[in-house]
N, C-alpha and C positions, 0 to 999 in steps of 0.2 A: 193636457195629455196628448201625445202625438199618436195618430192612427198609423200603425205600421202596415197592417194587412186587413183586407175585408174579404173573407172567404165566402163560400156558399151559405154557411150557416153561422159563422163566428167572426167577430171583430176583435182584432188584437191591438192593444195600446201599449206604448212604451212607458214604463214607470221607473226608468233608471236601471237599477240592478234587476228588476223583475218585470213581468208582463201582466197586463190585465186582459183576461178573456171575457168578452161579453157574448153570451149565446143568444142569438136572435130566435124568433119564431118562424124563420124561413125554413123551407124544406127542399131538398134536392134529390133527384133520382137520375141515374144514367148520366151523371155529370151535367145535368140541366137543373137550373133553379126554377121551381114551380111558382107561378105567380099567385100564390095563395099563402096566407099566414096561418100557422097552426097554434092556437092559444096554449100557453104553458109548455110548449115544446122546449124552448130554450132552458127554462128552469129545470125541466126533467133531465135534460142532458147533463147540465152542470151538477145537479144534486146526485144523480146516479153515478157519474164518473168520480165525483169526490168520495163516494162510498167505497169504490174500488181502489182509489189511490190510497185511502187510509188503510185498507186491508193489505195492499202491496207493501206499504211502509212497515207494517207489523211483520210481514213475511221476509223483510230484509231486502226487498227488491227496489233498487234505486228508481226514483221518479221525480218529476219536476213540480209536483203539487205542493203549495204552501198553505192556501186557505180558500174557503168558500165564502163569498161575500154576497149578501142580499139575493139569494135565490139563483139568479142566472149569471152571476159574476164570479170569476175564479182568478186568484193570484197564483202565478207560477214562476219558476225560475226561467231566466232568459238564456237562450242559446243562439249562437250566430247562425244566420241564414246565408248560405253561400250559393251564388248563381252558377249553374253549369256543374261539371263533374268536380268532385271533391278530392283534393290531394290526400294520399293515404296517411300522411303524418299530421293532418289537421286534428285539432282538439277543440272541445267545447262548442260543438256545432250540431245543428239539426240535420239528421240524415235525410236526404231528399227522396225517401222511399217509403212505401207502405208495405207492411208485412201481414199476410193473411194466413190463418191456420184453419183448415177445413176438416171437419169430422164426419160429415154426411154429404151425400150428393145433392147439391142445391145451388141456386144462384148461377153465377157465370160459369162455374164448373160444369153444371148440368147443360147450360147453353152450348158450351164447347163440345161436349159429347154429342149432343143432338145435331150440331152443325158439322160434325166430322172433323173438328179441329183438335180434338183430343181423343186418343185411343184409350178406351177404358181399361184395356189390358195393361197399359203403362201405370195405372194406379191400383193394380192388384185384383181386378175382376176378371173372371173367366167369361162371363156373359154380360151383356149390356145391362147396367144397373138401372133400377127405377129411381125416380125422384124421391129423395128422402132416405135412400138406403145408406146404412152406415158404411163408411170407408174401412177397408181392411187395416189401413194405417193412416194417420193424419197426413193431409197434403199441405205442404208449406209452400207458399208462393210469395213473390216479391213483385211489386209494381211501381211505376213512376208516381210521383206526388205532385210535381209542379207543371206537368204537361196538361194540355187542354182536356184530354181524356186519359184515364188510367191505362197504362200499357204494361202487359205482363213481360217480365224480364227473366232471362236465364241468369245463372249464378255469376257468370263472367261479366255481363253488363251491369248487374247489380253492384258487384264489387267496384267496377270502374266509376259508375255514377255516384255511389255512396262513399267512396274512399274506404272500403272495408276489405278486410282479409277474410279468408275462409273461416278462420277461428272466430272472428267477430260475428259472422253470420251464424255460426254454430251456437255461440253464446246467446245471441238474440233468440234463436229458435228454442233453446232450452228455457229461457226466461218466459217465453210465450206459453210453452207447454206447462210450466209450473203454475203460471197465473191462471191459465184456462182450466186446469184441474181444479183449482179453488173456485173459479167462477161456476163451473158445472156442479160442484158439490154444494155450493150455496143455493143455486136456483132450483136444484132438484128437491130441496126441502119444501119449496113452494110450488111444486108441480110443473116445473119448466125443464126443457132440455136446451143446453147450449150447443147449437149446431155448428157455428163458425164465428169468426171475428177478425177484425182488423186492428192493428196496433201501429203506432209510430214511435220512433226512438231518436235520441240524441246521443252524442258521445261527450262525456265529461272531460275535465282537464287531465284525467288519468287514463283516458280512452276506455272507460267502462260504459256499457250501454245503459241508458236512462230512459224509462218509459215516459212519453210526453203526449201532448194533445188530450184526447179523451178515448175511453174504451169501455167495453162492457155495457153499452147503452143500446137503445133501440135503433140508433143510426149506424153504429159500427158493427154490431153483432146481430146474429140471427137466433131467435128463441122460438121454441115450439111447445105446444101443450103436450105434456108427457102422457096423460091419460088418453088423449085422442091419438097420439102417435102409436101407442100400444094397441089401439083398435084399427090401425091402418090408415088413419087420417092425418094430414098435415095442417095444423092450424097455426098460421103465422102470428107471432107476437113481436113484431119488429117493423122496421120501415119497409120490409118486403111486402107487407100488406098494401102499401101505396104503390110499390112497383107492380104488383099483380093487377092493380086497377089499370095502369097504363098499358100493360100487356093485353088486358081484356078488351080495351077499346081500339087496339091495333096500333097505338102510337109507337110502341117499342119496335115492332117490325118495320114500321116506316122509318124510324130513326136509324136502325141498323142498316137498312138498305141504302140510305143516304150516305152514311159513314163509309160503307164498303165501296161505294161508287164515286166518292169524292164530291157528291152534290151538296147543295146547301141543306143544312139540317132544319127540319120542320120545327117551328116554335112549340114548346110544350104547353098544352092547354091548362087552364086553372082547374083545380079540384071542385067538384060540385059541393054545395053546402053540407049535404049529409055526410060526405066523405071527410070534410074538414072536422065536423063534430066527432065522427068515429075515430079519426086519427088523433085528435086532441085527447080523447078519452083513453085511447090506447097508450099514449105516452105517459099519462098520469098513472094509469093502472099498472103499467109495466114497471114504473118506478117502485110501486108498492110490492109487486111480486118479486122483483129482483132483490130489494133491500130488506123487505120485511117490515118497513116503516110506513106510517100513514102519510098521505100527501098533505 
């Protein structure tokens, strides 16, 4: 088997007509691979994502999932990877973009508000919102996929890079909203709120959007404890738990300062052992909370 790509957390192998995804136990935050392994993380991502792909298929939403193999391995349809901007007439290709739908003020959206890079009035607020506040309307964002760090794009540049029309982008947006409605309704049954999530797409031979990669997991999506949220507390049940650790020790601010000044980025330190244990437990328990199935 030929190794095609080795990403931050996933290895992609060529199987002819299909691809084999192997989900490792590596973990990354802020586009940095942490030098720590998280036991069972890879299996959690593969099993959780396959749960959502099966639901998407029942909903009639096109996706690339074929089968789950031995816990952390997934067989999927192959799409062409094109370097650089994609011509608009291209078919059967992986769109080199990531699509984010936000329902609450959190993550990088909150960071941009705090740093004055986003006017909260532009997203429907009269007064500056608090972290965790529900957005008046979902915020749809598109970012780069293959650049060193994710970069937020306006519609014009997203169309250019992804070889997309406005109609294509609208179709993708509607698919995400439909899938996210189902995600939220499912996890609410088990006491979770789906706060936001990232998805990736391909275009098939008929230029229909196809959901690819993984989604609805602790890596791509943000989940909160519903009962705590209703009492005014935000309890993170996603990789945000790890991001918050690196914020608390000052690494995030140091990294952002280096990136904004063009200086060398500081290496990310390993997680302490207690954080590794807690994070591994989080991924296993979140699989159960999301799917309703035992680990």
